[in-house]
All heavy atoms as TSV, in Angstrom:
chain	resi	resn	atom	element	x	y	z
A	1	MET	N	N	0.839	-1.174	0.000
A	1	MET	CA	C	0.000	0.000	0.000
A	1	MET	C	C	0.887	1.241	0.000
A	1	MET	O	O	1.816	1.351	0.790
A	1	MET	CB	C	-0.889	-0.023	1.254
A	1	MET	CG	C	-1.843	1.120	1.318
A	1	MET	SD	S	-2.924	1.151	2.764
A	1	MET	CE	C	-3.597	-0.468	2.806
A	2	LYS	N	N	0.589	2.168	-0.886
A	2	LYS	CA	C	1.336	3.419	-0.941
A	2	LYS	C	C	0.742	4.411	0.050
A	2	LYS	O	O	-0.435	4.324	0.391
A	2	LYS	CB	C	1.255	4.019	-2.342
A	2	LYS	CG	C	1.975	3.231	-3.404
A	2	LYS	CD	C	1.858	3.944	-4.721
A	2	LYS	CE	C	2.531	3.133	-5.812
A	2	LYS	NZ	N	2.426	3.798	-7.115
A	3	ASN	N	N	1.581	5.351	0.488
A	3	ASN	CA	C	1.074	6.390	1.379
A	3	ASN	C	C	1.918	7.651	1.257
A	3	ASN	O	O	3.014	7.634	0.695
A	3	ASN	CB	C	1.040	5.893	2.829
A	3	ASN	CG	C	2.415	5.715	3.410
A	3	ASN	OD1	O	3.092	6.678	3.733
A	3	ASN	ND2	N	2.857	4.471	3.539
A	4	ILE	N	N	1.357	8.747	1.768
A	4	ILE	CA	C	2.057	10.031	1.726
A	4	ILE	C	C	2.399	10.525	3.132
A	4	ILE	O	O	2.557	11.720	3.355
A	4	ILE	CB	C	1.236	11.083	0.951
A	4	ILE	CG1	C	-0.135	11.300	1.608
A	4	ILE	CG2	C	1.083	10.701	-0.511
A	4	ILE	CD1	C	-0.878	12.533	1.095
A	5	VAL	N	N	2.548	9.597	4.061
A	5	VAL	CA	C	2.828	9.966	5.451
A	5	VAL	C	C	4.124	10.767	5.547
A	5	VAL	O	O	4.178	11.797	6.233
A	5	VAL	CB	C	2.873	8.720	6.366
A	5	VAL	CG1	C	3.347	9.094	7.767
A	5	VAL	CG2	C	1.506	8.050	6.415
A	6	LYS	N	N	5.157	10.346	4.839
A	6	LYS	CA	C	6.440	11.054	4.900
A	6	LYS	C	C	6.287	12.499	4.433
A	6	LYS	O	O	6.815	13.424	5.057
A	6	LYS	CB	C	7.490	10.320	4.065
A	6	LYS	CG	C	8.865	10.937	4.150
A	6	LYS	CD	C	9.883	10.121	3.395
A	6	LYS	CE	C	11.275	10.701	3.528
A	6	LYS	NZ	N	12.284	9.873	2.856
A	7	ASP	N	N	5.557	12.693	3.337
A	7	ASP	CA	C	5.346	14.047	2.811
A	7	ASP	C	C	4.545	14.907	3.788
A	7	ASP	O	O	4.887	16.078	4.020
A	7	ASP	CB	C	4.616	13.995	1.466
A	7	ASP	CG	C	5.427	13.296	0.387
A	7	ASP	OD1	O	6.673	13.320	0.456
A	7	ASP	OD2	O	4.806	12.724	-0.530
A	8	LEU	N	N	3.492	14.336	4.350
A	8	LEU	CA	C	2.675	15.080	5.309
A	8	LEU	C	C	3.478	15.432	6.553
A	8	LEU	O	O	3.370	16.554	7.075
A	8	LEU	CB	C	1.439	14.259	5.695
A	8	LEU	CG	C	0.424	14.017	4.577
A	8	LEU	CD1	C	-0.626	13.019	5.032
A	8	LEU	CD2	C	-0.217	15.322	4.131
A	9	ARG	N	N	4.283	14.493	7.005
A	9	ARG	CA	C	5.126	14.733	8.188
A	9	ARG	C	C	6.126	15.850	7.897
A	9	ARG	O	O	6.332	16.757	8.716
A	9	ARG	CB	C	5.849	13.439	8.567
A	9	ARG	CG	C	6.784	13.568	9.753
A	9	ARG	CD	C	7.432	12.256	10.111
A	9	ARG	NE	N	8.204	11.656	9.043
A	9	ARG	CZ	C	9.421	12.058	8.647
A	9	ARG	NH1	N	9.992	13.098	9.226
A	9	ARG	NH2	N	10.059	11.421	7.682
A	10	ALA	N	N	6.737	15.811	6.710
A	10	ALA	CA	C	7.720	16.829	6.336
A	10	ALA	C	C	7.084	18.215	6.254
A	10	ALA	O	O	7.704	19.212	6.657
A	10	ALA	CB	C	8.363	16.454	5.005
A	11	GLU	N	N	5.847	18.284	5.748
A	11	GLU	CA	C	5.145	19.573	5.671
A	11	GLU	C	C	4.976	20.200	7.049
A	11	GLU	O	O	5.002	21.417	7.187
A	11	GLU	CB	C	3.764	19.385	5.042
A	11	GLU	CG	C	3.792	19.171	3.549
A	11	GLU	CD	C	2.397	18.880	2.982
A	11	GLU	OE1	O	1.391	19.073	3.710
A	11	GLU	OE2	O	2.325	18.456	1.823
A	12	LYS	N	N	4.791	19.355	8.053
A	12	LYS	CA	C	4.629	19.843	9.430
A	12	LYS	C	C	5.971	20.118	10.103
A	12	LYS	O	O	6.020	20.698	11.183
A	12	LYS	CB	C	3.864	18.806	10.276
A	12	LYS	CG	C	2.461	18.538	9.803
A	12	LYS	CD	C	1.518	19.608	10.284
A	12	LYS	CE	C	0.079	19.204	10.024
A	12	LYS	NZ	N	-0.853	20.249	10.408
A	13	GLY	N	N	7.061	19.636	9.491
A	13	GLY	CA	C	8.380	19.819	10.084
A	13	GLY	C	C	8.656	18.881	11.242
A	13	GLY	O	O	9.491	19.168	12.095
A	14	TRP	N	N	7.927	17.765	11.273
A	14	TRP	CA	C	8.070	16.803	12.363
A	14	TRP	C	C	9.069	15.713	12.003
A	14	TRP	O	O	9.137	15.269	10.863
A	14	TRP	CB	C	6.739	16.123	12.667
A	14	TRP	CG	C	5.666	17.031	13.187
A	14	TRP	CD1	C	5.844	18.235	13.807
A	14	TRP	CD2	C	4.264	16.810	13.133
A	14	TRP	NE1	N	4.621	18.773	14.148
A	14	TRP	CE2	C	3.639	17.918	13.745
A	14	TRP	CE3	C	3.477	15.780	12.633
A	14	TRP	CZ2	C	2.266	18.022	13.870
A	14	TRP	CZ3	C	2.094	15.898	12.761
A	14	TRP	CH2	C	1.506	16.994	13.367
A	15	SER	N	N	9.811	15.262	12.990
A	15	SER	CA	C	10.668	14.091	12.818
A	15	SER	C	C	9.801	12.846	12.945
A	15	SER	O	O	8.654	12.913	13.398
A	15	SER	CB	C	11.757	14.067	13.900
A	15	SER	OG	O	11.151	13.879	15.177
A	16	GLN	N	N	10.361	11.716	12.559
A	16	GLN	CA	C	9.641	10.458	12.748
A	16	GLN	C	C	9.358	10.248	14.236
A	16	GLN	O	O	8.273	9.793	14.606
A	16	GLN	CB	C	10.445	9.275	12.200
A	16	GLN	CG	C	10.471	9.205	10.701
A	16	GLN	CD	C	11.224	7.990	10.192
A	16	GLN	OE1	O	11.991	7.364	10.914
A	16	GLN	NE2	N	11.015	7.674	8.923
A	17	ALA	N	N	10.314	10.587	15.075
A	17	ALA	CA	C	10.140	10.412	16.522
A	17	ALA	C	C	9.021	11.297	17.058
A	17	ALA	O	O	8.227	10.867	17.902
A	17	ALA	CB	C	11.450	10.715	17.252
A	18	ALA	N	N	8.928	12.534	16.557
A	18	ALA	CA	C	7.871	13.442	17.008
A	18	ALA	C	C	6.495	12.912	16.611
A	18	ALA	O	O	5.560	12.924	17.424
A	18	ALA	CB	C	8.092	14.836	16.432
A	19	LEU	N	N	6.375	12.439	15.378
A	19	LEU	CA	C	5.108	11.873	14.929
A	19	LEU	C	C	4.757	10.628	15.740
A	19	LEU	O	O	3.613	10.441	16.148
A	19	LEU	CB	C	5.157	11.549	13.434
A	19	LEU	CG	C	3.899	10.929	12.829
A	19	LEU	CD1	C	2.670	11.788	13.080
A	19	LEU	CD2	C	4.101	10.673	11.341
A	20	ALA	N	N	5.762	9.804	15.973
A	20	ALA	CA	C	5.549	8.594	16.765
A	20	ALA	C	C	5.023	8.939	18.158
A	20	ALA	O	O	4.094	8.307	18.658
A	20	ALA	CB	C	6.849	7.797	16.864
A	21	ASP	N	N	5.600	9.962	18.781
A	21	ASP	CA	C	5.147	10.385	20.109
A	21	ASP	C	C	3.695	10.847	20.083
A	21	ASP	O	O	2.917	10.519	20.984
A	21	ASP	CB	C	6.034	11.515	20.649
A	21	ASP	CG	C	7.392	11.035	21.111
A	21	ASP	OD1	O	7.577	9.811	21.291
A	21	ASP	OD2	O	8.277	11.896	21.291
A	22	LEU	N	N	3.323	11.596	19.046
A	22	LEU	CA	C	1.949	12.076	18.931
A	22	LEU	C	C	0.949	10.933	18.794
A	22	LEU	O	O	-0.202	11.055	19.207
A	22	LEU	CB	C	1.812	13.019	17.734
A	22	LEU	CG	C	2.489	14.378	17.865
A	22	LEU	CD1	C	2.510	15.092	16.513
A	22	LEU	CD2	C	1.778	15.222	18.905
A	23	LEU	N	N	1.402	9.827	18.193
A	23	LEU	CA	C	0.524	8.686	17.936
A	23	LEU	C	C	0.700	7.550	18.946
A	23	LEU	O	O	0.042	6.520	18.838
A	23	LEU	CB	C	0.779	8.153	16.521
A	23	LEU	CG	C	0.432	9.126	15.395
A	23	LEU	CD1	C	0.980	8.615	14.075
A	23	LEU	CD2	C	-1.067	9.351	15.311
A	24	SER	N	N	1.617	7.727	19.878
A	24	SER	CA	C	1.922	6.697	20.889
A	24	SER	C	C	2.349	5.377	20.261
A	24	SER	O	O	1.901	4.294	20.657
A	24	SER	CB	C	0.721	6.478	21.817
A	24	SER	OG	O	0.406	7.664	22.503
A	25	VAL	N	N	3.224	5.491	19.250
A	25	VAL	CA	C	3.835	4.315	18.623
A	25	VAL	C	C	5.340	4.545	18.592
A	25	VAL	O	O	5.821	5.620	18.943
A	25	VAL	CB	C	3.297	4.052	17.187
A	25	VAL	CG1	C	1.804	3.786	17.206
A	25	VAL	CG2	C	3.618	5.211	16.251
A	26	SER	N	N	6.088	3.549	18.143
A	26	SER	CA	C	7.542	3.703	18.072
A	26	SER	C	C	7.952	4.416	16.777
A	26	SER	O	O	7.205	4.439	15.804
A	26	SER	CB	C	8.217	2.330	18.131
A	26	SER	OG	O	7.966	1.618	16.933
A	27	ARG	N	N	9.147	4.998	16.813
A	27	ARG	CA	C	9.692	5.622	15.610
A	27	ARG	C	C	9.839	4.586	14.509
A	27	ARG	O	O	9.641	4.859	13.326
A	27	ARG	CB	C	11.046	6.281	15.903
A	27	ARG	CG	C	11.599	7.058	14.698
A	27	ARG	CD	C	13.097	7.290	14.785
A	27	ARG	NE	N	13.855	6.063	14.879
A	27	ARG	CZ	C	14.124	5.253	13.830
A	27	ARG	NH1	N	13.663	5.506	12.640
A	27	ARG	NH2	N	14.835	4.166	14.012
A	28	GLN	N	N	10.181	3.351	14.895
A	28	GLN	CA	C	10.336	2.274	13.922
A	28	GLN	C	C	9.021	1.984	13.210
A	28	GLN	O	O	9.012	1.652	12.020
A	28	GLN	CB	C	10.871	1.009	14.604
A	28	GLN	CG	C	12.317	1.116	15.045
A	28	GLN	CD	C	12.490	1.779	16.423
A	28	GLN	OE1	O	11.552	2.296	17.026
A	28	GLN	NE2	N	13.720	1.774	16.916
A	29	THR	N	N	7.906	2.119	13.916
A	29	THR	CA	C	6.594	1.920	13.296
A	29	THR	C	C	6.354	2.978	12.227
A	29	THR	O	O	5.899	2.667	11.119
A	29	THR	CB	C	5.473	1.960	14.356
A	29	THR	OG1	O	5.663	0.881	15.265
A	29	THR	CG2	C	4.095	1.861	13.715
A	30	ILE	N	N	6.672	4.223	12.532
A	30	ILE	CA	C	6.510	5.298	11.550
A	30	ILE	C	C	7.394	5.043	10.350
A	30	ILE	O	O	6.966	5.168	9.198
A	30	ILE	CB	C	6.816	6.679	12.182
A	30	ILE	CG1	C	5.856	6.973	13.337
A	30	ILE	CG2	C	6.773	7.777	11.126
A	30	ILE	CD1	C	4.385	6.971	12.978
A	31	ASN	N	N	8.634	4.655	10.589
A	31	ASN	CA	C	9.551	4.355	9.488
A	31	ASN	C	C	9.004	3.230	8.614
A	31	ASN	O	O	9.030	3.328	7.380
A	31	ASN	CB	C	10.932	3.994	10.037
A	31	ASN	CG	C	11.917	3.703	8.925
A	31	ASN	OD1	O	12.069	2.566	8.503
A	31	ASN	ND2	N	12.567	4.747	8.449
A	32	ALA	N	N	8.495	2.187	9.237
A	32	ALA	CA	C	7.963	1.049	8.487
A	32	ALA	C	C	6.734	1.439	7.673
A	32	ALA	O	O	6.563	0.972	6.542
A	32	ALA	CB	C	7.643	-0.096	9.437
A	33	ILE	N	N	5.882	2.298	8.212
A	33	ILE	CA	C	4.716	2.772	7.459
A	33	ILE	C	C	5.182	3.600	6.265
A	33	ILE	O	O	4.716	3.405	5.132
A	33	ILE	CB	C	3.770	3.586	8.362
A	33	ILE	CG1	C	3.107	2.676	9.396
A	33	ILE	CG2	C	2.714	4.311	7.527
A	33	ILE	CD1	C	2.344	3.428	10.485
A	34	GLU	N	N	6.098	4.528	6.505
A	34	GLU	CA	C	6.566	5.412	5.432
A	34	GLU	C	C	7.245	4.656	4.300
A	34	GLU	O	O	7.127	5.045	3.143
A	34	GLU	CB	C	7.539	6.457	5.992
A	34	GLU	CG	C	6.858	7.504	6.834
A	34	GLU	CD	C	7.808	8.584	7.331
A	34	GLU	OE1	O	9.034	8.492	7.096
A	34	GLU	OE2	O	7.301	9.520	7.961
A	35	THR	N	N	7.940	3.589	4.624
A	35	THR	CA	C	8.656	2.825	3.594
A	35	THR	C	C	7.811	1.713	2.993
A	35	THR	O	O	8.281	0.974	2.131
A	35	THR	CB	C	9.961	2.237	4.156
A	35	THR	OG1	O	9.660	1.402	5.277
A	35	THR	CG2	C	10.939	3.335	4.569
A	36	GLY	N	N	6.563	1.591	3.452
A	36	GLY	CA	C	5.664	0.584	2.894
A	36	GLY	C	C	5.906	-0.821	3.386
A	36	GLY	O	O	5.368	-1.783	2.839
A	37	LYS	N	N	6.688	-0.969	4.449
A	37	LYS	CA	C	6.967	-2.298	4.994
A	37	LYS	C	C	5.891	-2.761	5.971
A	37	LYS	O	O	5.854	-3.915	6.356
A	37	LYS	CB	C	8.330	-2.300	5.696
A	37	LYS	CG	C	9.476	-2.082	4.744
A	37	LYS	CD	C	10.795	-2.028	5.468
A	37	LYS	CE	C	11.905	-1.761	4.464
A	37	LYS	NZ	N	13.131	-1.361	5.127
A	38	TYR	N	N	5.034	-1.816	6.373
A	38	TYR	CA	C	4.002	-2.126	7.359
A	38	TYR	C	C	2.766	-1.300	7.031
A	38	TYR	O	O	2.860	-0.099	6.787
A	38	TYR	CB	C	4.524	-1.767	8.751
A	38	TYR	CG	C	3.502	-1.810	9.865
A	38	TYR	CD1	C	3.042	-3.028	10.358
A	38	TYR	CD2	C	3.003	-0.639	10.428
A	38	TYR	CE1	C	2.103	-3.070	11.384
A	38	TYR	CE2	C	2.072	-0.668	11.453
A	38	TYR	CZ	C	1.628	-1.887	11.923
A	38	TYR	OH	O	0.706	-1.928	12.933
A	39	ASP	N	N	1.614	-1.948	6.990
A	39	ASP	CA	C	0.343	-1.250	6.840
A	39	ASP	C	C	-0.236	-1.048	8.235
A	39	ASP	O	O	-0.343	-2.003	9.006
A	39	ASP	CB	C	-0.634	-2.067	5.987
A	39	ASP	CG	C	-0.186	-2.175	4.535
A	39	ASP	OD1	O	0.542	-1.276	4.070
A	39	ASP	OD2	O	-0.562	-3.154	3.878
A	40	PRO	N	N	-0.605	0.184	8.564
A	40	PRO	CA	C	-1.087	0.447	9.921
A	40	PRO	C	C	-2.433	-0.217	10.185
A	40	PRO	O	O	-3.200	-0.495	9.264
A	40	PRO	CB	C	-1.217	1.963	9.955
A	40	PRO	CG	C	-1.471	2.339	8.541
A	40	PRO	CD	C	-0.654	1.375	7.725
A	41	SER	N	N	-2.701	-0.438	11.445
A	41	SER	CA	C	-4.018	-0.921	11.856
A	41	SER	C	C	-5.038	0.160	11.508
A	41	SER	O	O	-4.692	1.336	11.312
A	41	SER	CB	C	-4.030	-1.177	13.364
A	41	SER	OG	O	-3.855	0.049	14.060
A	42	LEU	N	N	-6.286	-0.220	11.462
A	42	LEU	CA	C	-7.345	0.745	11.171
A	42	LEU	C	C	-7.382	1.874	12.201
A	42	LEU	O	O	-7.456	3.053	11.816
A	42	LEU	CB	C	-8.688	0.035	11.052
A	42	LEU	CG	C	-9.816	0.826	10.409
A	42	LEU	CD1	C	-9.418	1.386	9.053
A	42	LEU	CD2	C	-11.044	-0.046	10.274
A	43	PRO	N	N	-7.288	1.576	13.502
A	43	PRO	CA	C	-7.270	2.682	14.469
A	43	PRO	C	C	-6.084	3.633	14.260
A	43	PRO	O	O	-6.233	4.854	14.392
A	43	PRO	CB	C	-7.174	1.980	15.822
A	43	PRO	CG	C	-7.783	0.631	15.591
A	43	PRO	CD	C	-7.380	0.272	14.184
A	44	LEU	N	N	-4.928	3.096	13.903
A	44	LEU	CA	C	-3.763	3.950	13.661
A	44	LEU	C	C	-3.953	4.767	12.384
A	44	LEU	O	O	-3.598	5.946	12.337
A	44	LEU	CB	C	-2.483	3.109	13.591
A	44	LEU	CG	C	-1.173	3.872	13.379
A	44	LEU	CD1	C	-1.008	5.009	14.387
A	44	LEU	CD2	C	0.011	2.902	13.444
A	45	ALA	N	N	-4.535	4.173	11.363
A	45	ALA	CA	C	-4.812	4.906	10.122
A	45	ALA	C	C	-5.780	6.059	10.396
A	45	ALA	O	O	-5.586	7.171	9.898
A	45	ALA	CB	C	-5.372	3.960	9.066
A	46	PHE	N	N	-6.814	5.814	11.209
A	46	PHE	CA	C	-7.749	6.881	11.571
A	46	PHE	C	C	-7.039	7.972	12.373
A	46	PHE	O	O	-7.299	9.166	12.172
A	46	PHE	CB	C	-8.932	6.330	12.374
A	46	PHE	CG	C	-10.065	5.855	11.520
A	46	PHE	CD1	C	-10.357	4.500	11.436
A	46	PHE	CD2	C	-10.854	6.744	10.802
A	46	PHE	CE1	C	-11.406	4.046	10.652
A	46	PHE	CE2	C	-11.912	6.304	10.016
A	46	PHE	CZ	C	-12.193	4.951	9.942
A	47	ALA	N	N	-6.143	7.578	13.272
A	47	ALA	CA	C	-5.400	8.559	14.070
A	47	ALA	C	C	-4.515	9.429	13.173
A	47	ALA	O	O	-4.447	10.650	13.362
A	47	ALA	CB	C	-4.554	7.849	15.129
A	48	LEU	N	N	-3.869	8.821	12.194
A	48	LEU	CA	C	-3.060	9.582	11.240
A	48	LEU	C	C	-3.939	10.559	10.463
A	48	LEU	O	O	-3.576	11.727	10.282
A	48	LEU	CB	C	-2.341	8.639	10.270
A	48	LEU	CG	C	-1.086	7.955	10.793
A	48	LEU	CD1	C	-0.754	6.735	9.959
A	48	LEU	CD2	C	0.075	8.947	10.781
A	49	ALA	N	N	-5.071	10.087	10.000
A	49	ALA	CA	C	-5.982	10.937	9.237
A	49	ALA	C	C	-6.450	12.130	10.063
A	49	ALA	O	O	-6.458	13.273	9.585
A	49	ALA	CB	C	-7.169	10.112	8.744
A	50	ARG	N	N	-6.834	11.880	11.304
A	50	ARG	CA	C	-7.273	12.969	12.188
A	50	ARG	C	C	-6.145	13.975	12.406
A	50	ARG	O	O	-6.353	15.189	12.344
A	50	ARG	CB	C	-7.730	12.416	13.537
A	50	ARG	CG	C	-9.176	11.988	13.574
A	50	ARG	CD	C	-9.656	11.739	15.007
A	50	ARG	NE	N	-8.830	10.774	15.733
A	50	ARG	CZ	C	-8.986	9.457	15.685
A	50	ARG	NH1	N	-9.944	8.922	14.949
A	50	ARG	NH2	N	-8.205	8.663	16.377
A	51	LEU	N	N	-4.953	13.463	12.669
A	51	LEU	CA	C	-3.810	14.320	12.960
A	51	LEU	C	C	-3.481	15.240	11.787
A	51	LEU	O	O	-3.172	16.422	11.981
A	51	LEU	CB	C	-2.595	13.444	13.307
A	51	LEU	CG	C	-1.349	14.148	13.824
A	51	LEU	CD1	C	-1.644	14.877	15.128
A	51	LEU	CD2	C	-0.238	13.147	14.029
A	52	PHE	N	N	-3.573	14.720	10.570
A	52	PHE	CA	C	-3.235	15.505	9.383
A	52	PHE	C	C	-4.449	16.186	8.746
A	52	PHE	O	O	-4.308	16.897	7.752
A	52	PHE	CB	C	-2.524	14.631	8.350
A	52	PHE	CG	C	-1.137	14.217	8.780
A	52	PHE	CD1	C	-0.817	12.880	8.945
A	52	PHE	CD2	C	-0.157	15.156	9.023
A	52	PHE	CE1	C	0.457	12.490	9.329
A	52	PHE	CE2	C	1.126	14.786	9.407
A	52	PHE	CZ	C	1.430	13.455	9.564
A	53	GLY	N	N	-5.642	15.968	9.305
A	53	GLY	CA	C	-6.830	16.608	8.764
A	53	GLY	C	C	-7.195	16.122	7.379
A	53	GLY	O	O	-7.656	16.895	6.539
A	54	LYS	N	N	-6.980	14.842	7.147
A	54	LYS	CA	C	-7.254	14.235	5.837
A	54	LYS	C	C	-8.125	13.001	6.024
A	54	LYS	O	O	-8.267	12.484	7.121
A	54	LYS	CB	C	-5.948	13.802	5.176
A	54	LYS	CG	C	-4.926	14.899	5.022
A	54	LYS	CD	C	-4.764	15.243	3.600
A	54	LYS	CE	C	-3.680	16.290	3.414
A	54	LYS	NZ	N	-4.107	17.354	2.563
A	55	ARG	N	N	-8.671	12.517	4.905
A	55	ARG	CA	C	-9.375	11.237	4.922
A	55	ARG	C	C	-8.330	10.141	4.744
A	55	ARG	O	O	-7.284	10.365	4.132
A	55	ARG	CB	C	-10.398	11.164	3.796
A	55	ARG	CG	C	-11.555	12.128	3.969
A	55	ARG	CD	C	-12.520	12.087	2.800
A	55	ARG	NE	N	-11.790	12.277	1.556
A	55	ARG	CZ	C	-11.989	11.569	0.441
A	55	ARG	NH1	N	-12.911	10.651	0.385
A	55	ARG	NH2	N	-11.265	11.783	-0.635
A	56	ILE	N	N	-8.610	8.966	5.258
A	56	ILE	CA	C	-7.678	7.842	5.118
A	56	ILE	C	C	-7.326	7.627	3.649
A	56	ILE	O	O	-6.161	7.397	3.305
A	56	ILE	CB	C	-8.267	6.564	5.747
A	56	ILE	CG1	C	-8.311	6.689	7.271
A	56	ILE	CG2	C	-7.447	5.328	5.356
A	56	ILE	CD1	C	-8.971	5.541	7.985
A	57	GLU	N	N	-8.328	7.743	2.772
A	57	GLU	CA	C	-8.111	7.502	1.342
A	57	GLU	C	C	-7.174	8.536	0.718
A	57	GLU	O	O	-6.586	8.289	-0.337
A	57	GLU	CB	C	-9.446	7.535	0.575
A	57	GLU	CG	C	-10.401	6.446	1.001
A	57	GLU	CD	C	-11.325	6.866	2.148
A	57	GLU	OE1	O	-11.024	7.856	2.857
A	57	GLU	OE2	O	-12.342	6.206	2.334
A	58	GLU	N	N	-7.045	9.689	1.354
A	58	GLU	CA	C	-6.123	10.717	0.851
A	58	GLU	C	C	-4.684	10.401	1.247
A	58	GLU	O	O	-3.752	10.891	0.617
A	58	GLU	CB	C	-6.512	12.095	1.383
A	58	GLU	CG	C	-7.834	12.613	0.870
A	58	GLU	CD	C	-8.209	13.935	1.509
A	58	GLU	OE1	O	-8.586	13.933	2.691
A	58	GLU	OE2	O	-8.113	14.952	0.812
A	59	ILE	N	N	-4.508	9.619	2.281
A	59	ILE	CA	C	-3.175	9.277	2.784
A	59	ILE	C	C	-2.683	7.949	2.230
A	59	ILE	O	O	-1.523	7.819	1.866
A	59	ILE	CB	C	-3.172	9.252	4.332
A	59	ILE	CG1	C	-3.574	10.621	4.880
A	59	ILE	CG2	C	-1.799	8.833	4.869
A	59	ILE	CD1	C	-3.753	10.668	6.383
A	60	PHE	N	N	-3.593	6.983	2.158
A	60	PHE	CA	C	-3.218	5.629	1.739
A	60	PHE	C	C	-3.924	5.263	0.433
A	60	PHE	O	O	-5.089	5.589	0.246
A	60	PHE	CB	C	-3.605	4.605	2.817
A	60	PHE	CG	C	-2.885	4.822	4.120
A	60	PHE	CD1	C	-3.458	5.574	5.119
A	60	PHE	CD2	C	-1.618	4.298	4.322
A	60	PHE	CE1	C	-2.788	5.790	6.327
A	60	PHE	CE2	C	-0.938	4.507	5.516
A	60	PHE	CZ	C	-1.530	5.259	6.512
A	61	SER	N	N	-3.196	4.582	-0.447
A	61	SER	CA	C	-3.780	4.112	-1.692
A	61	SER	C	C	-3.182	2.756	-2.043
A	61	SER	O	O	-2.096	2.389	-1.592
A	61	SER	CB	C	-3.530	5.104	-2.820
A	61	SER	OG	O	-2.141	5.238	-3.050
A	62	GLU	N	N	-3.918	2.006	-2.858
A	62	GLU	CA	C	-3.418	0.708	-3.294
A	62	GLU	C	C	-2.225	0.896	-4.214
A	62	GLU	O	O	-2.109	1.912	-4.888
A	62	GLU	CB	C	-4.521	-0.078	-4.010
A	62	GLU	CG	C	-5.659	-0.442	-3.080
A	62	GLU	CD	C	-6.688	-1.307	-3.771
A	62	GLU	OE1	O	-6.290	-2.293	-4.409
A	62	GLU	OE2	O	-7.859	-0.964	-3.674
A	63	ASP	N	N	-1.363	-0.094	-4.250
A	63	ASP	CA	C	-0.169	-0.038	-5.119
A	63	ASP	C	C	-0.528	0.137	-6.568
A	63	ASP	O	O	-1.441	-0.333	-7.093
A	63	ASP	CB	C	0.681	-1.298	-4.948
A	63	ASP	CG	C	1.406	-1.273	-3.617
A	63	ASP	OD1	O	1.871	-0.216	-3.216
A	63	ASP	OD2	O	1.502	-2.339	-2.996
């Protein structure tokens, strides 16, 4: 699954660690999501969407 989490995070000027803290996950989880090695759980996807003010479909798309 493709995503724009890295781009959205960069727009905010946040590090992976800062985003991870906001979402109560590890920095490694953020890295894995950004590189496409891990698809987030539905609750985490909703949390990302809320945080960035976007719909899940705007952040994540099929390959």
